[in-house]
Each structure stands twice: as C-alpha cells, then as structure tokens.
C-alpha positions, 0 to 999 in steps of 0.5 A, a space after each residue: 640135666 646135662 649129665 642125664 641128657 648125655 647119659 641117655 643119649 649114650 645109652 640109646 646109641 649103645 643099645 641101638 648099635 648093639 641091636 643092629 649087631 644082634 639083628 645081623 647075628 640073628 639073621 645069620 643064625 636063622 639062615 644057618 638054622 634053615 640050612 641045617 634043618 633042610 639037611 636034617 643033620 642036627 637040631 640047632 639052637 633056636 635063635 628066636 630069643 636073640 630076635 626078641 632081645 634085639 627088638 626089646 633093645 631097639 625099643 629101649 634104645 630108641 626111648 632112651 635116645 629120644 628122651 636124651 635128645 628131647 631134654 633141654 640143654 640148660 635147666 630151669 635154674 640156669 635160665 632163671 639165673 641168667 634172666 636175673 643176672 641180665 635184669 640186674 645188669 640192665 637195670 
C-alpha cells in the first residue's frame, strides 16, 4: 500500500502541476488568439483543446491525489501483525 499511496500522490502532484502549466499556456494562447483575430492578420490555431486537456488533467490529478492521501499508511496485515505481536508479548 505504501508504494501505491506514494505512486498516487506522485501522479496527482505531477498532473496538477502540469495542469497549472497548461492553463497558463492556454491563457497566453487565448490572448494571442484574440490579438490576432482583432488584427485579422492570420488564422491562428485553436487553443480550446489545451483548455480541455488541462481540465481533464486537473480532474484526474485531483482524483489521484485524493486517493493517495486517503489511503492508510499501514495495511491491515501490518496492523494485525502488530496486534498479534503485542498480544503475545503482553500475555
């Protein structure tokens, strides 16, 4: 469980950071798009797919981070083994 918890937290953090970067990049792209559209000089690429990608990344990253934080630190087997060890030493 420790490996899964660490993996989920790592994936969640990476996806959230990547999402923040994509959102900032998308905002810059949209600003450029409006500037170019205003000047009617070129037909720029549509940055809406980056915004959609960042939303999906935020959802998956938030879910993975929440799952990773919500997992217990120790598995049931580890807790049960400690209870058995404590019971045998105590009595």
